[in-house]
C-alpha positions in Angstrom: 21.8 98.2 -217.9 22.6 96.8 -221.4 22.4 93.0 -221.8 25.0 92.3 -224.5 25.4 88.9 -226.1 29.0 88.1 -227.0 30.1 85.2 -229.1 33.9 85.8 -229.5 36.6 85.2 -226.8 38.6 88.0 -228.5 36.0 90.7 -227.9 37.9 93.6 -226.2 35.0 94.2 -223.8 36.0 91.0 -222.0 39.5 92.2 -221.1 38.7 92.4 -217.4 38.1 88.6 -217.3 41.0 87.4 -219.4 43.5 84.8 -218.2 42.3 84.7 -214.6 44.5 81.6 -213.8 47.6 83.8 -214.0 47.9 84.8 -210.3 50.9 87.0 -210.8 49.2 89.0 -213.5 46.0 89.4 -211.6 47.8 90.5 -208.4 49.4 93.3 -210.4 46.6 94.2 -212.8 43.7 94.2 -210.3 45.0 96.7 -207.8 46.6 98.9 -210.4 43.4 99.0 -212.4 41.2 99.5 -209.4 39.4 96.3 -210.0 38.8 92.9 -208.5 36.7 89.9 -209.6 33.7 88.6 -207.8 32.7 85.0 -208.6 29.2 83.6 -208.2 25.8 85.2 -207.5 26.3 84.8 -203.7 29.6 86.6 -203.7 28.4 89.3 -205.9 25.3 89.8 -203.7 27.6 90.2 -200.6 29.8 92.7 -202.4 26.9 94.8 -203.5 25.4 94.7 -200.0 28.8 96.0 -198.8 28.5 99.0 -201.1 30.9 97.9 -203.8 30.1 98.8 -207.4 30.2 96.6 -210.5 31.8 97.7 -213.8 30.4 94.7 -215.7 29.2 91.1 -215.4 30.1 88.1 -217.4 27.3 85.5 -217.3 26.1 82.4 -218.9 22.5 82.4 -220.2 21.0 80.3 -217.4 22.3 82.7 -214.8 21.2 85.9 -216.6 18.1 86.5 -214.5 20.2 86.4 -211.3 22.7 88.9 -212.7 20.0 91.3 -213.9 18.3 91.2 -210.6 21.5 91.8 -208.6 23.2 94.6 -210.5 20.3 96.7 -211.7 21.1 99.5 -214.2 24.7 100.3 -213.2 26.7 97.8 -215.2 26.9 96.1 -218.6 26.0 92.4 -218.6 27.9 90.3 -221.1 26.1 87.0 -221.9 28.4 84.3 -223.3 28.3 80.6 -223.9 30.2 78.4 -221.4 32.9 77.6 -223.9 33.6 81.3 -224.5 33.8 82.0 -220.8 36.3 79.2 -220.4 38.4 80.4 -223.3 38.5 83.9 -221.9 39.2 83.1 -218.2 41.3 80.0 -218.7 39.2 77.7 -216.6 35.6 76.3 -216.5 33.4 78.9 -214.9 31.2 76.4 -213.0 29.4 79.1 -211.0 28.2 80.8 -214.2 28.8 84.4 -213.2 31.8 86.7 -212.8 31.7 90.4 -212.0 34.4 93.0 -212.6 34.1 95.2 -209.5 35.5 98.7 -208.7 38.0 98.3 -205.8 37.0 100.5 -202.8 39.6 102.8 -201.2 40.9 101.2 -198.0 40.2 103.0 -194.7 43.0 104.1 -192.3 44.1 101.6 -189.8 42.9 103.8 -186.9 39.4 103.9 -188.2 39.2 100.2 -188.8 40.3 99.2 -185.3 38.5 102.0 -183.4 36.5 100.2 -180.7 37.6 96.7 -181.8 38.1 94.1 -179.1 39.4 91.3 -181.2 41.5 92.0 -184.4 43.3 89.5 -186.7 46.6 90.5 -188.2 47.8 88.4 -191.2 51.5 88.9 -191.9 52.9 88.0 -195.3 50.5 85.1 -195.9 50.9 84.6 -199.7 48.4 81.8 -200.1 45.1 83.2 -201.2 43.2 80.1 -199.9 44.6 80.7 -196.4 43.7 84.4 -196.5 40.2 83.6 -197.5 39.8 80.9 -194.8 41.2 83.2 -192.1 38.6 85.8 -193.1 35.9 83.2 -192.9 37.1 82.3 -189.4 37.2 85.9 -188.4 33.6 86.5 -189.5 32.3 83.3 -188.0 34.1 83.6 -184.6 33.5 87.3 -183.9 36.6 89.2 -184.9 35.9 92.9 -185.3 38.5 93.6 -188.0 41.3 92.0 -190.1 44.6 93.8 -190.9 47.0 92.6 -193.6 50.6 93.5 -194.0 52.0 95.0 -197.2 53.2 91.6 -198.6 50.1 89.7 -197.6 48.1 88.2 -200.5 45.2 90.3 -201.7 41.9 89.5 -199.8 40.0 90.6 -202.9 41.7 88.2 -205.2 38.9 85.9 -206.5 40.2 82.7 -204.8 40.4 84.6 -201.4 36.9 85.9 -201.9 35.5 82.5 -202.9 37.1 80.6 -200.0 36.0 83.2 -197.6 32.4 82.7 -198.8 32.2 86.5 -199.3 33.1 87.3 -195.7 35.9 89.6 -197.0 33.0 92.0 -197.6 31.6 91.5 -194.1 34.6 92.0 -191.8 36.2 95.5 -191.9 39.8 95.3 -193.1 42.7 97.3 -194.3 46.5 97.2 -194.9 49.1 97.9 -192.3 52.3 99.7 -192.9 55.6 98.0 -192.0 56.1 97.1 -188.4 58.0 100.2 -187.2 55.0 102.2 -188.2 52.3 99.6 -187.6 53.1 98.9 -183.9 52.3 102.4 -182.6 49.0 102.4 -184.6 47.9 99.2 -182.8 49.2 100.3 -179.4 47.4 103.7 -179.7 44.2 101.7 -180.3 44.8 100.0 -176.9 45.4 96.6 -178.5 47.5 93.9 -176.8 49.6 92.3 -179.5 49.6 88.5 -179.2 51.9 86.7 -181.6 50.9 83.1 -182.3 54.2 81.4 -182.7 56.5 78.6 -181.4 58.9 79.8 -178.7 60.4 78.5 -175.5 58.8 81.3 -173.5 55.4 81.2 -175.3 52.3 81.3 -173.2 49.7 78.6 -173.8 46.6 79.9 -175.5 44.2 79.0 -172.7 46.4 80.7 -170.1 46.7 83.9 -172.2 42.9 84.0 -172.8 42.2 83.6 -169.1 44.4 86.7 -168.4 41.5 88.8 -169.5 42.9 91.3 -171.9 40.1 93.5 -173.1 41.4 94.2 -176.5 43.7 91.8 -178.5 45.3 91.8 -181.9 46.2 88.3 -182.9 49.3 88.1 -185.1 49.4 85.2 -187.6 52.3 84.4 -189.9 52.8 82.5 -193.1 53.1 78.7 -193.5 56.6 77.5 -192.9 58.4 80.8 -192.1 55.9 81.9 -189.4 56.0 85.4 -188.1 58.9 87.7 -188.9 61.3 89.0 -186.4 59.7 92.4 -186.7 56.3 91.0 -185.7 57.8 89.1 -182.8 59.6 92.2 -181.6 56.4 94.2 -181.8 54.4 91.6 -179.9 53.5 92.1 -176.2 53.1 88.3 -175.7 54.0 85.2 -177.7 51.2 82.7 -177.5 51.1 79.0 -178.6 48.4 76.4 -179.1 49.5 73.3 -177.2 49.9 70.3 -179.6 49.7 66.5 -179.3 50.5 63.6 -181.4 54.0 64.8 -182.4 52.5 67.7 -184.4 54.2 71.1 -183.8 51.7 73.5 -185.3 48.4 73.8 -187.3 47.7 75.3 -190.7 47.4 79.1 -190.3 43.7 79.1 -191.1 43.0 76.3 -188.6 45.1 78.1 -186.0 43.2 81.3 -186.5 39.9 79.5 -185.9 41.2 77.8 -182.7 42.7 81.0 -181.3 39.7 83.1 -182.2 37.3 80.7 -180.5 39.3 80.6 -177.3 39.9 84.4 -177.2 36.3 85.2 -178.1 35.0 82.8 -175.4 37.2 84.4 -172.8 36.0 87.9 -173.8 32.4 86.9 -173.6 33.0 85.5 -170.1 
């Protein structure tokens, strides 16, 4: 594992880390290049424990020992001053360490949900912070898997990973096809599809949880638009969280936590 000091922001070896504030660019470049960025020693450690492989590490001097300990001989470690890291990435790298990681091949949906009792489905949620927060709730509250739709934000985008506290490496996940093909995959796995949405005929969450469905896929939609018509047509039940105080709904990440707690508690009973 070479430890390589670099003192120029224009060094071509730093190309993986360049202009990370450009979300559109990274959403295109990372999947196409088979890479994603892990930020901080803690996140890198969780990625490595999940079997992911680093291509290189960008680190400031005071974090070098952590980087060397974590990655072993399998990746180049580029040591840069803080000002070079900021010029390359476009922001202040307060956590001191970034790693360019090889993106693993996603498993088939059937394999990810096999035997799962509680699954989270994120439909077209484009905010990376909400995706990361939903993964953190899924990990903390006992979901067995997370599925994301084709237009959902990338769970391995660095902001998603950071907000999730690395739990995107802990909870099994993969991408669903479009609903006409996704619904049979979930039904074949024996999952009851519960769409969390506002509707006149929606069942209150506590009532749905008490019904005792053994295996549930919880469908969550984007802020504002909510779930698509395709998702609502695919659902077996529309479920709502009763609100007070004139509020009609929660942020999707908060709603996922509330619903997962209630459904998990019912399944444990």
